[in-house]
N, C-alpha and C positions, 0 to 999 in steps of 0.2 A: 643596220648592219653596217659595220666598217669595211669588211672584205667583199669583193665583187661576188655575185652569185652566178654559178654556171648553170644553166638549164637547156633543155631541149627535149626532142624525141629521138629515140634510138630504135631502129629495127633490131631484131634479135641477132642478125648478122654483125651488126655494129656493136651490140652489147657486148659480145664476146671477143671484141678486139680490144677491150679494156682490162685493167687488173684490179681486182677486189680482194678485200680482206674482211673477214667477219671477226670483229674485235672479241676479246675475252668475255666482256660484260654483256654480249648479246645473249638472247635466249637460244636455247638449243633448237634443233630443227624438229618441229612439232606437227607438221601437216600428217594427217591421216589418210587412209585409202581414199575416202569419199573426196576430200579436197584435191587430191592428185588427179582422180578420176574426172572430176568437175573441170579441171584446167585442161585436160587432154581433150575432153568432149566438147568444150567451149570452142577451143582452136579448130578442131576437126569439124564442127558443125558450122562455124564461120567459113571456113574454106568450102564446105559443101554448098552452102547458100550463095556465096559470090567469091570465087577464087581471086578476083581482081581486087576487091575491097580490102582496105586496111582494118586491122582488128586491134583495137587498145586493150592491152592486158593488165595495166597497172602502173604503178609509180615506184621509183627508187628515191631515197633520200640518202645522201652521200657526204662524207667529209673527204675533202681532196687533199692528198699528200703527195709531195714531190720526192722521189726517191732515187737513190744511186746505188747500183750494184755492180760490180766488175767494170767499173768505168762507163756503164751505161745509164743514161738519164731516163726516167719514165715517171708516169703519173699512177699513183694507186688511190683507190677509193675505199675508205671503210663504209661498210653498209650499216646504216641507221635504220631504215625501213626498207622492206621489200626483200629481206633476207629468205623467207620461206619461199617465195615465188621464184627467186633467181636460183636457189639450190635446187629446187624441183626442175628447172630449165637445164640446169648444170647435169642432172641425173638423166634427163631425156637424151642429151647428146651422148653420154656414155653408153646408154642402151642402144642407140641408133649406130654408134662407131662400132659396137660389138655385134651388130647384126651384119656388119660387112665382111665378106670372105677374103677380099684381095686388098692386102695392105699397101698396095702401090695405087689405089684408086683414088680419085678426087674426093670422093665421099669420105673416105677413112682420113685423109688429109684435113678436110674442113672440120669434121667432128673432133679429131684428135687435138687440132689447134684452138678448139673451144674449151678444152679441158687443160691441156698442158703443152707449153712452148719450149722448145730447145732454144738455146743461146743463138741469137742471129745478130752479130755486130752490125753487119751492113745495113740492117733494118731497124736498128736500135731496139732488139727485143732481148730482154733478159731470160734466163732459163728459170721458169717458175710456173706453178699452177695459175690457172686464170682466176680461181677463187682459193685464197689461203685461209684455212680454218684455224684460227687463233684460240683453239679450245683444247680439250683434254688430248693427251698423247694417243689414247685409244681411238679417238675419232680421226686423228691425223694418220694413224696406222691404216684405219679402215679405207679412208679416201685413197690412200697410196696403193692398197692392194685390190680394191674393188672398183675404183673409178679412174684412176691414173693409168692403171695397166690395161693393156689390150685384153679382152675377154674376161675382165675382172667382174663383170656383171653376169657372167654365164653360170657360175656355180650356184645353183638354186637351193641345193641342200644346206650350205653355209649360210646363204642369205635367210633362209627360213629358220635356222637355229638362231641367228641374230634377232630376227623379228619376233620370235617367240620367248627370248630371254626376259623374264620378269625382272631380273636383278640388273640387266645390262644397261648401258649408257642410252639415254633416250633418243639422242641424235642418231646413233648407230641403228637402233631399233627402228626408228621411223624411215631413215634412209634405205635400209633393207627392204621394208614393206614397200616403200615407193618404188624402187626398182622392180620388185616383182609385180607390182600393179601396172607400171608402164609396159613391161614385157607382155603381160596378159592382155592389155590394151590392143597392142599391135598384133598379137596372135590371134585376136578375134576378128581380123578382117580389115583393119584400118590400114591403108597403104602407107608404108613408111615414106615412099618416094614423094607422094602428093602432100603428106603431111609436112615432111622436113622442108620442102621447097617453100611451102606457105609459111611455115614458121619463121624460117630465116628471113624471107623477103617482104612479108606483109604484116607479121605481128610485130607490135611495138610497144615500148615502155617510155613513159614520161620520167625524166630525171631532174633532180635539183641538187647541187652541190656547192660546198663552201669550204675554204681552207681552215677557217676558224672553227674549232670544235664547239665553242658556245653558240655560234651562228648556225652551225649545223643542227644542233640540238634544238635551237629555236625554230628552225625549218621543220624539224620533226614535229614539233607541237603545232605549227601553223598547218600543216598538211592534214593533222587530225581535225582542226577546226573547220578545214574545207570539205569534210565528209569522208575522207578516206579511213577505212576501219582500222583504227589502232586502239588498242585497249588503254584505259586510263592507267593501269599498273605499268605498262610499258613506257609511258612517257614520264610517269612519276619516278621510275627507276633511272631513266635517262637523265631527268633534271638533277637528280641527286649524284649520279655517278660522275657528272661533269664537276662536282665540287668536291671530289675524293682524291687526294694525292697522298703518296706516290702511285704509280701505276700498279704496283704489286697489290697495294691494298684495295685498288679498284677491282682487280681480278677476283680477289678473296671475297669481297662484299657482292659482286656480281653473281658468283656462283651460290653464295648463301641465299640471295634473293630467288635465284633460279630454283633452288631446292624448296623454297616456301611456296613459290607459284606453283610448282609441279604439284605439291601437297593439295593445294586449295583448287586447283584447275580454273574452271569458270567462276568459282565462288571467291576469287582472290581480291576482286575489288570490293565485295561485301566486307571481307575482313579488314581491308584498308580503311573502310568507312566506319566499321566498329572502333578502330583506332582514332580516327578523326573525332568521333563522339567523346571518347575519353579525354581527349585533349581540349575540345571546344565547349563540350557540355551544352550545346543547344541544338535546336533543329537546324538541318543543313539548309542552306539558302542557294547554293549553287551546285555545279556538278562536282564531283571528287576532285578533280585536279584544281579547279579555282577554289574550292574549300581549303586545300592545302596550301595554295599559294597565298591567299588573301587573309585566311583566319588562323593559319598556323604559323607559317614562315614570316608573313608581314602582317600581323594583326594592327588594327588601328581602331581608335575611339573617336566619336563624333562630338565635337564641342558645340552645343547648341547655341551658345552665346556668341561665338564668334563665327558660327557656322563654317567650321573648318575640321579636316581630319588630321588626327595626331597618331604617328606610329608608336606602338608600344613594343615591349620586348617580345621576341618570338617565343612561341610556345615549344617549338622544336626548331633545330637549325638543319639546314640542308647538308647533306653529305653523311659523314660517319654517324652522327648523332640519330639521324633518321633510320639508318640501317640497323643501329644497335637497339633503338626503341622497337622497331618491328621484329628483329629477332627475339627480344625479351617476351613480347606478348605472343609471338608464335609458340614459344615454349609453354607459356601459361595456358594457351588454347589447347595444345597437345595434352598437357596434364589433365585438362578438365573434360576433353572430348574424345582424344584418340582411343581406339579400341585396345591398345597394348599399354595404356598409361599405368604405371605402377601405383599411382595414387588411387585410381578407380579400382585396380584389382584388390587393393587393401581396403576398399570402402564401398562395398556392394549397395548400401542405401543411397549414397551420393550417385552412384553411377546409374542407378535405377531412376532416381528422381530427375536426373538431367536428360535421360532417355525419354522420360514421359514429357518433359518440357519440350523437347526438340521433335518428338513426334506429334504432340497435340497442339502447339501454338501455332497460329497462322502467321505471326510476325516474330522477329528474331531481336528486336531492340532491348530485350533483357539481357543480351550477352555482355554488352559493354559494362553495366554495373558489376556483373559478375566477375569479368576479368580485372576490373578495378579493386574489387574486394580481394580477390586472390593475389593481386599484385602487392597489396598492403599487408594482409594478414595470412596469406598461405592457407595452410590447412586449419588454423585455429577457428573453431566456430563456423567452419564452412558449410557444413551440412544444415545447421540452424539458419544461416543466412539464405541458403537456396530454398529452403522449405517456406521462409517468409518471402522471398521473392517470387516463388511459383504462386503462392496464394494471392500476393498483391497483384501481380501482372495479370493472373487469370480473373480475378474479381473485378478489375477495372474494365476488362475485356467484356465480361458476361454482363455487367451493369450498363454497358453501352456508354462508358466514358468516351468522349471524342478521342480521335486519333492524337490530336495535338496534345490533349491533357495527359493522355498515357505516355506519350513521348516525354514530355516535360517532367512527369513524375520520375521516370528512369534518369533523365539527366540531373535533376536535382539530387537524386539519390547518390549518382557519382560524386557530386560536390560534397556531400555530407561524408561519404567514404573518405575521400582525400583530406577534408578538414578535421575530421574527429581523430583524436589520440586516444580515446576511450572506446573500445570494442562495443561496449553496452549501448553508447550513444547511437550507434548504427542500428543494432538489433532492436532498440526500442524507439527508433525514429518513427515520427508520425507519417513519414513517407512511405512506410511499409504497413500502415493500417489501411482499413478499406471499410466501405460501408456495407455492414452485414444485413441490414434490414431489406434492402433491394436485392441482395443476393439470395436471401431466403425466399423471397416471393418469386424470383425469376426461376430458380432451379425446381420450384414446385409445379410450375404451370407447363404447358406444352413447349418443349424445347426442340423436337425434331425439325430440322430445316435451318435451324441456327448455326452459324459457323462454329460455335463452341460446343456444340452437343457432342461431337467426337471426343473431344479434350475430357469433358465431364465424365463419359463414360469410361474413357482410359484411365481417369483419375481413380475411379472406383475400381477399375480392374488392377491397377497398380496396387491399390490399398490391400486387395483380397489376395493378390499374387505374393505379397510381402517380399522381403529382402534376403531370403536364403539362397535364391538363385537368381540369374540376371533376368530382368525384365526387357523383353525384346520383342515388342509388337511388330508384325510384318508391316511393310510400307503401304500395301494396298488394303485398305480397310473400309467396311461400309457398315452402316447402321441397319439392323434387322429389327422389324416390330415383331414381338410375339403374337400379340393380337393384331392381325393384318388390318392394313389401312382401308383395303377395299375387298372384304371377304365376300365370297360367292353367296348368292340369295339362299341356296339350299345347304349351306355350310353349317357345322356344329357353332361356329363362331356367332352366327346371327341368332341361334337359339340360345346361347349362353350369355350373350350381352345384348342388352336393349340398344336402340339406336342412340339414345341419349348417353348411356354408359360409353359406347364406342366413341361418341363425339368427345366426351370428357376425358377418356383415359389413353386413347390410342397413341398419342404423341408424347405422353408424359415419360419422364426418365425410368419409371418403374416398369414400363412396358418395352423398354428398348435394351438391346444387347449388340455387342460388336460380333462381327463375323467376317471372314476372309471375303473379300470381294466377288471371288469366283463362285462362291457358295450362295450369294445373296439371292440371285435370281431363282434359284432352284428351290429355295425354302419358303419364299414369301407367303403364298396363300395356303399352305398345308395346314392341316390340323395339327393341334400341339403335340400328340403323341408321335405322329410321324416326323414332325420337326425333331423333336428329341433323338429319336431313333436314328435319322439321317445325320444329325449333327455329330453324334458320338462315332457313328460307323465310318464316316467319310471326311471329316474335317481334321486337317493336319494341324492347322494354326488354331489351338485351342485357347480361348481367353478364360481367364479365371473367374470372372463375374458370370459369364456364360455358363460355364461348367456348374458354378454354384446354383444357379436357377434350375437348370435341367436336373441336377441331383436333388434339390430340395423340395421341388414342386412337381409332383407326378401329374397334376392337372394344372389348368391355367383358366379358373373360374375368376369372376369379379373379386371374390374375397382374396384369391392368390394374388392377383395383380395389386390389389390394395395393400397387402402385407409386404410384398416385395418393394413397392414404392416407399413404404415407411422404412424399411430396411436401409434401402439406398440413401434416402433423405439424411437418416441418422449418421450413416458413414460420412457423407459429405460434410455434415454440420460439424462432426468431430474433427475432420481434416482442415476445416476453416476456422476452428476453435470457436465455434457458435454454440452457446448453451441454451437448449430447450428442453423443457419438461415432456413427459409422454403427452400429457393433456394438451399442452401448446402444439405438439406435432400433429396430433390427432385432429385438433381444431383447424390447423393449417391445411391438412389434406382434404378435409370436407368442404373448403371453400371453392 
């Protein structure tokens, strides 16, 4: 790096002698109650264990700027990392200041100057907040009214309204919750005097800073590589923002990114990984950041003859191109999966099939080819493609194709989608075909305990449910045996089924139904009539296939189980486009 790096350790009393700015492109304040409480508790516990020992709280990554205001020269630092922690410390100072009753006291002066400083020409201090929030005006107004002003943290009713406002600004909501959490922490017996003395004089942060924006962003990345918890998406955002000009565009794109990140939450990196797959079309070899850097922004090929690497054209360029690409696929994703999507409202069969796939599959690498198809063909033949994708992805899983094979099939499918001008070339592609012989054999034998068992029964349930109403299975589902796995010796199950029959039939799909997890343990070993009665009288989450069985079979003898097994197999064969005669099915069942 060309510019000198400033680094060192700062006790909290020194941290709040400096001036900071949170740039427009930074994330909002997102710490929840648990994180605020953990920070407070960690500091209080460290003080209780050894009040003379230093306590390391974390790190700050900063961009250094020399400023001039009202003929005063001072240094300001843009916060690239450590924003959440520093903002929380800022709020702690505001709460402690507002606990002071005498505005002439030393405590009031100390805490106040950690928040806002009046101009002091003699000491070269400008008039300004210690932390300037270069974000939305409503956040600036909140900081002015509830942090800068003395007693601004005292109005609990207003803060509670902000904290519970579902449509409010996320920073204001979380700052309000944090202030209330900090006040509750001190109200529960922690001494402010002991806490604040220890906080200022023994708690410290490590910081690194550079004047050059690119160097500062590089430090941001390096800190991540050394184990400090930064999300891949944060660093990818920073890497791209430094390639955006002018500043006004940087602000707009940062806020767009923030909105997308808020939508996905902890799954944002997964979404970015899907986009990586669409671009690269092969199995990831590195972590997400390195994949974007080496396989998207700076791809290269290896010349085996000369044993050298050659850079090729980027699949995507850093900066605005990346932001626009992510925004485009975010819209596609919402069209396909958002509960309020207009496309899904007008296409219930599509909505229900996608709900089945998201509920039943144990992996999600079928999503990139779906996004790629929608990007190229929009709604044209979309349901046909999704049905084919569902069958292909599930059959490869059920027939124990290796993870690598399954992943490669999806990646090759993306290439076919991008290369084909004729829609029929995609729908008739060999990559959407599957081995039906193995599939037939596997779904006929015992499936209980297999990861795909829930999916297969959900698939039947969706088929019986139909598409006149939304298909919306609960999140917590378990599989119930109608004929129990371990019936009691004196039960009717032992009388009606021989030991060989139980061994042969218990774990087959014809004996299995879905049920809400809370019901499972209460039904397991009951006789059939009691199960039917309790299921209908108390189970709110009714599954269509389960209802069919309880309705159509007043008893559960061996012949009933065999009949249901045949019904279920025929439904699955039809869904997988497998043609079997009655005789062939009967022969299969008897094996």
